[in-house]
Every structure is written in structure tokens, then in C-alpha cells.
C-alpha positions as CSV (number, residue, x, y, z in Angstrom):
1,M,64.9,-74.6,-88.7
2,Q,66.6,-75.1,-92.1
3,L,63.4,-75.9,-93.9
4,R,61.6,-73.0,-92.2
5,L,64.3,-70.5,-93.3
6,V,64.0,-71.7,-97.0
7,L,60.2,-71.4,-96.8
8,T,60.4,-68.0,-95.3
9,F,62.5,-66.7,-98.1
10,A,60.4,-68.4,-100.8
11,L,57.1,-67.1,-99.4
12,G,58.4,-63.6,-99.1
13,L,59.7,-63.5,-102.6
14,T,56.5,-64.9,-104.0
15,A,54.4,-62.3,-102.2
16,N,56.5,-59.4,-103.4
17,A,57.4,-60.5,-107.0
18,A,54.5,-58.8,-108.6
19,Y,55.7,-55.4,-107.4
20,T,59.2,-55.6,-108.7
21,S,60.2,-53.9,-112.0
22,E,63.2,-54.1,-114.2
23,R,64.2,-51.1,-116.3
24,P,67.0,-50.3,-118.8
25,L,68.6,-46.9,-118.3
26,T,71.4,-44.8,-119.6
27,V,73.4,-43.2,-116.7
28,A,76.6,-41.2,-117.2
29,G,77.0,-42.8,-120.6
30,L,76.7,-46.3,-119.2
31,S,74.0,-48.9,-120.2
32,V,72.5,-49.8,-116.8
33,T,69.7,-52.1,-115.7
34,T,67.9,-51.3,-112.5
35,W,65.5,-53.4,-110.4
36,S,63.2,-52.0,-107.7
37,Q,59.8,-52.4,-106.1
38,D,57.2,-50.2,-107.6
39,A,57.2,-47.0,-105.6
40,T,54.5,-47.1,-102.9
41,S,55.9,-44.5,-100.5
42,G,58.5,-41.7,-100.4
43,A,60.8,-43.7,-98.2
44,Q,64.4,-43.9,-99.3
45,R,65.7,-47.4,-100.1
46,P,69.2,-48.9,-99.6
47,V,71.3,-49.3,-102.7
48,V,73.1,-52.3,-104.2
49,I,75.5,-51.9,-107.2
50,F,76.2,-55.2,-109.1
51,S,79.2,-55.8,-111.3
52,H,78.9,-58.6,-113.8
53,G,81.5,-61.3,-114.8
54,F,84.0,-61.3,-117.6
55,H,81.9,-61.5,-120.9
56,G,78.7,-61.4,-118.8
57,C,76.4,-58.4,-118.7
58,A,74.1,-56.4,-116.4
59,T,71.2,-58.9,-116.6
60,Q,73.3,-62.1,-116.2
61,S,72.1,-62.7,-112.6
62,R,68.5,-61.6,-112.9
63,F,67.2,-64.1,-110.3
64,L,69.4,-62.5,-107.6
65,M,68.8,-58.9,-108.7
66,E,65.0,-59.5,-108.5
67,A,65.3,-61.1,-105.1
68,L,67.3,-58.1,-103.8
69,A,64.7,-55.7,-105.2
70,D,62.0,-57.9,-103.5
71,A,63.9,-57.5,-100.2
72,G,63.6,-53.7,-100.5
73,Y,66.8,-52.7,-102.2
74,I,67.2,-50.6,-105.4
75,V,69.7,-52.5,-107.6
76,F,71.8,-51.0,-110.4
77,A,74.0,-53.1,-112.7
78,P,76.1,-51.4,-115.5
79,N,77.4,-53.1,-118.6
80,H,81.2,-52.9,-118.4
81,H,83.3,-52.6,-121.6
82,D,83.9,-56.4,-121.6
83,A,80.1,-57.2,-121.6
84,T,79.0,-59.5,-124.5
85,C,75.2,-60.0,-123.8
86,G,72.6,-57.3,-124.0
87,D,74.1,-54.4,-125.8
88,G,77.6,-55.2,-124.7
89,A,80.4,-54.0,-126.9
90,S,82.8,-57.0,-126.5
91,S,82.8,-60.5,-128.0
92,W,83.5,-64.0,-126.7
93,A,86.7,-64.0,-128.7
94,A,88.1,-61.0,-126.8
95,K,90.9,-61.9,-124.4
96,P,91.3,-60.5,-120.8
97,E,93.6,-57.6,-120.2
98,L,96.0,-60.0,-118.5
99,S,95.8,-63.8,-118.2
100,F,93.8,-65.1,-115.3
101,R,96.6,-67.6,-114.8
102,R,99.1,-64.8,-114.1
103,A,97.4,-63.3,-111.1
104,G,100.7,-62.0,-109.6
105,Q,101.0,-59.7,-112.6
106,W,97.7,-58.0,-112.0
107,S,97.7,-54.6,-110.3
108,D,95.4,-51.7,-109.5
109,A,95.8,-50.7,-113.1
110,T,94.2,-54.0,-114.3
111,Y,90.5,-53.5,-115.2
112,R,90.6,-50.0,-113.6
113,D,87.9,-49.1,-116.2
114,R,85.4,-51.3,-114.2
115,A,86.2,-49.5,-111.0
116,D,85.7,-46.2,-112.9
117,D,82.3,-47.4,-114.2
118,I,81.1,-48.0,-110.7
119,R,82.4,-44.8,-109.3
120,R,80.9,-42.8,-112.2
121,L,77.6,-44.5,-111.8
122,I,77.3,-43.7,-108.1
123,D,78.3,-40.1,-108.6
124,A,75.7,-39.7,-111.4
125,L,72.9,-41.4,-109.5
126,K,73.4,-39.0,-106.6
127,T,72.2,-36.1,-108.8
128,D,69.8,-38.0,-111.1
129,E,66.4,-36.5,-110.9
130,R,64.8,-39.8,-111.8
131,F,65.8,-41.1,-108.4
132,R,65.5,-37.9,-106.3
133,G,64.6,-38.8,-102.8
134,R,64.5,-42.5,-103.4
135,L,68.1,-43.6,-102.7
136,D,69.6,-43.9,-99.3
137,W,73.3,-43.4,-99.8
138,S,74.1,-44.1,-96.1
139,R,73.2,-47.7,-96.9
140,I,75.0,-49.0,-99.9
141,G,76.4,-52.4,-100.7
142,L,78.5,-53.7,-103.6
143,A,78.0,-57.2,-105.2
144,G,79.8,-58.8,-108.0
145,H,80.3,-62.2,-109.8
146,S,83.6,-63.5,-111.0
147,L,85.5,-60.6,-112.5
148,G,82.8,-58.5,-111.0
149,G,83.8,-59.9,-107.6
150,Y,87.3,-58.8,-108.3
151,T,85.9,-55.4,-109.1
152,V,83.9,-54.9,-105.9
153,L,86.7,-56.4,-103.7
154,G,89.0,-53.8,-105.1
155,L,86.5,-51.0,-104.5
156,G,86.0,-52.3,-101.0
157,G,89.7,-51.7,-100.3
158,A,91.6,-54.6,-101.7
159,W,93.1,-52.2,-104.2
160,P,93.5,-49.2,-101.8
161,P,93.5,-46.5,-104.7
162,W,90.1,-47.9,-105.8
163,T,88.4,-47.6,-102.4
164,I,84.9,-46.0,-102.4
165,A,84.1,-44.4,-99.0
166,G,80.8,-45.2,-97.4
167,V,80.3,-48.7,-98.7
168,K,78.8,-50.9,-95.9
169,A,79.4,-54.4,-97.2
170,I,80.9,-56.5,-100.1
171,L,79.1,-59.5,-101.5
172,A,81.7,-61.5,-103.6
173,L,80.1,-64.3,-105.6
174,S,82.6,-66.7,-106.9
175,P,85.0,-63.8,-107.2
176,Y,88.4,-63.8,-109.0
177,S,90.4,-63.0,-105.9
178,A,93.8,-64.5,-106.9
179,P,95.5,-61.2,-107.5
180,Y,94.6,-60.0,-104.0
181,V,95.7,-63.3,-102.5
182,D,99.0,-63.1,-104.3
183,H,99.6,-59.4,-103.3
184,K,98.2,-60.0,-99.8
185,T,95.9,-56.9,-100.0
186,L,92.6,-58.3,-98.7
187,G,93.5,-57.2,-95.2
188,Q,93.2,-53.6,-96.4
189,M,89.4,-54.1,-96.5
190,T,87.8,-52.8,-93.3
191,I,84.1,-53.5,-94.1
192,P,82.1,-56.8,-93.9
193,V,82.6,-59.3,-96.7
194,M,80.8,-62.4,-97.7
195,Y,82.4,-64.9,-100.2
196,Q,80.3,-67.5,-101.9
197,G,81.8,-70.5,-103.7
198,G,80.8,-74.0,-105.0
199,T,82.1,-77.5,-104.8
200,R,82.3,-77.6,-108.6
201,D,83.7,-74.1,-109.0
202,L,87.1,-75.5,-109.5
203,G,88.8,-72.4,-111.0
204,I,87.8,-70.0,-108.2
205,S,86.6,-71.5,-105.0
206,P,89.9,-73.2,-104.0
207,T,91.5,-69.7,-103.8
208,L,88.7,-68.6,-101.5
209,R,88.8,-71.4,-99.0
210,K,92.4,-72.6,-98.9
211,S,94.7,-71.9,-96.0
212,L,95.9,-68.3,-96.3
213,G,93.4,-67.8,-99.1
214,A,90.9,-65.0,-99.6
215,Y,88.8,-65.8,-96.6
216,D,91.7,-66.3,-94.2
217,Q,93.4,-63.0,-95.4
218,S,90.2,-61.0,-94.9
219,R,89.4,-59.1,-91.7
220,A,86.3,-59.9,-89.7
221,P,83.4,-59.6,-90.0
222,K,83.7,-62.2,-92.8
223,Y,81.7,-65.1,-94.2
224,Y,82.3,-68.0,-96.6
225,V,79.4,-70.1,-98.0
226,E,80.1,-73.0,-100.3
227,F,77.2,-74.6,-102.2
228,D,77.1,-78.3,-103.0
229,K,77.3,-79.1,-106.7
230,A,77.6,-75.4,-107.7
231,G,79.8,-74.5,-110.6
232,H,81.0,-71.1,-111.6
233,F,77.8,-70.1,-113.4
234,A,75.5,-71.0,-110.4
235,W,75.3,-67.3,-109.7
236,T,73.8,-66.6,-113.2
237,N,70.6,-67.4,-114.9
238,L,72.4,-69.9,-117.2
239,V,71.9,-72.7,-114.6
240,N,69.5,-73.2,-111.7
241,T,71.8,-74.7,-109.1
242,A,71.6,-73.5,-105.5
243,H,69.6,-70.3,-106.3
244,D,67.5,-70.5,-103.2
245,G,70.5,-70.7,-101.0
246,I,72.4,-68.0,-102.9
247,V,69.4,-65.7,-102.4
248,A,68.9,-66.6,-98.7
249,Y,72.5,-65.9,-97.7
250,S,72.9,-62.8,-99.9
251,V,69.8,-61.1,-98.6
252,A,70.6,-62.1,-95.0
253,F,74.1,-60.7,-95.3
254,L,73.1,-57.4,-96.9
255,D,70.2,-57.0,-94.5
256,R,72.5,-57.2,-91.5
257,Y,75.4,-55.1,-92.7
258,V,73.7,-52.6,-95.2
259,K,70.3,-52.2,-93.7
260,G,71.6,-52.7,-90.1
261,D,68.9,-55.4,-89.3
262,R,70.1,-57.3,-86.2
263,S,66.9,-59.3,-85.7
264,G,67.9,-62.5,-87.4
265,T,70.7,-65.1,-87.1
266,S,70.2,-67.0,-90.4
267,L,73.8,-66.2,-91.3
268,T,74.9,-68.9,-88.8
269,Q,72.5,-71.6,-90.1
270,S,73.7,-74.2,-92.7
271,L,71.0,-74.8,-95.3
272,P,70.6,-78.3,-97.0
273,D,72.5,-77.2,-100.2
274,V,75.5,-75.9,-98.3
275,A,78.7,-77.9,-98.2
276,E,80.6,-75.5,-95.9
277,L,79.7,-72.4,-93.9
278,R,82.5,-70.4,-92.2
279,Y,82.2,-67.1,-90.4
280,E,84.1,-64.9,-88.0
281,S,81.9,-62.0,-87.0
282,D,79.8,-60.4,-84.3
283,L,77.7,-63.6,-84.5
284,G,80.6,-65.8,-83.4
285,N,83.3,-67.9,-85.1
286,A,82.7,-71.3,-86.6
287,D,83.3,-73.7,-89.5
288,I,80.4,-76.0,-90.4
289,K,81.1,-78.7,-93.0
290,E,79.2,-81.5,-94.5
291,N,81.1,-84.7,-93.6
292,A,81.3,-88.0,-95.6
293,S,78.2,-89.4,-93.9
294,G,76.0,-86.4,-94.9
295,A,75.8,-85.1,-91.3
296,R,76.9,-81.6,-90.2
297,A,80.2,-81.3,-88.5
298,L,80.9,-78.2,-86.5
299,A,84.5,-77.1,-85.9
300,G,84.0,-74.1,-83.7
301,R,86.8,-71.7,-83.0
302,G,84.8,-69.4,-80.7
303,R,81.3,-68.6,-79.5
304,R,78.1,-68.9,-81.6
305,R,74.8,-67.2,-80.8
């Protein structure tokens, strides 16, 4: 079943790749990159907004953006003020607004400009003639990596003043969640969330998986996927670790909670490159871990189907 799931995704992406386009745009004064399938019909498509990491940029996670477009989403990624690649205005020497080591000092004022970027982008796209009739605003998901994960968690309700109404799901990829864990605000989110981490993502993933960490504090439906040997940049094009698994779970999660596709149960299947899969949702409640012998150990806390 695991091999079949990987092959299904791989064959689907290969078949659709030729129809996917990437375009740079300027929207509401923001430098934005968009990915979509070439228009073949007038059907409206679901929307994903992606927020890059600190000192990253809109195109940092191209492999995943292309896969989401292949799956039928129209993806938009803005360059935030702290972007360094592409035409980003920042530099590698620039320091964060507040130290990442002082999460308790962060508040909803910290990196509010990123939240404002996403809100401004969405408002502008709703009236942009270039996308007239193409975007289905009843089906929108937010995704982010690292500081982008912090951004989309805040917009999903972890910073209540940032909350954007109508968002269907949050995909948090190695997200900087420590401020929310310290302030205990993740319970304010009322929409589905998937956290992704890695066994070598030592600065971020422990905060996601620890007792009373980000996963534990979040409401169901919630998921945590930890990829074996994945470090913090596994979710970018800088390295090629666990990309197939990242794509598989990301697409399956967004398909279920943004598109409303209830046909598959791949979110409960542990792929070969997964060290831990936890979920508490309409699909059940379980914690699947790789044990020392390399076998899968299931610590179920409820039904699975």
C-alpha cells in the first residue's frame, strides 16, 4: 500500500507537469510568484497562499508549489520584506525583529507586516482582472515554511487579531511555533492543521512534537508528520530529502480539507520515509512510530478507518 501511494503521486505529477506554469507578478505592490495549470476550462480552482521562511523567498519551495499546481490548485507566494533571494530587499546579515531564542517576547506585533502582506494579497486578487472567474475563494488554504509557518499559524487564529475568515486549512512546514506554544494560543485555531517536521530539524521539530507542544495544544482535526533524516531545509529546493513524502501528505491534507475530497485515506498511511505520523481527526486517532528494529509501532488512542 505504501509503495502504491508513492507511485500514484509520482505518476500523477509526471502526467500533469507539462501543463504547469510559473509566472512572476506584481500584485498590490508585492512581488508574487504564481503556479497553475494552463487554463483548459473556465472552472474555478482552489487557492493556496504560501509564505516563505526567514531570508527565503517566494520560489524557495518550487518543488512543492509545482506539485500543488499539478494537483489543481492555483498557488500564490509573495516575497516578504525579509526575503533575500529573487528580488528580495533584505540581506543574509539582517537580524530578525526579535531573537528566535526569546519566543516568549514575541507578540501579535512581531512580523505583523507578513500577515499584512497575505491579507493585502488576498484582497487584491479578489478584484484582479487577470484571475477573474478562475479563483474559488470558498476553497482557500494557507501554507508556510519556518517563519512562514509562524505567519500562517497566526493567520489561522493563533494570533487572534491576525485571523483571516474563510481559510479552510493550515499547512505548517517546519514552522516556528515557539511563540504560540509559550503563549498557549494554538487552541484558538478552529480549522484543520497539519504540522510537518524532521528527525534532523533540531531547532524546530522538538517544539512541535513534545508533550504540550504545538501538536498537543492544537485542536482536532490535526496531523503531525515527521520525516526521517529531514533537516530544516528539506521543505526547500536547497536539498532533496523527503520531497516525495512532503508532496504526498501536503496534497492529501489540502485535498481533504480545502477541496473537500473525502474519497481517500492516505493521511493515515505511514510512508517509508516517515519516522512518526500522529493524527486526531475525523479519520481516527493514532500515533505511528518507527521503532528501533525498523518496524512500525502503532500506539492508537482511538479508532482508525
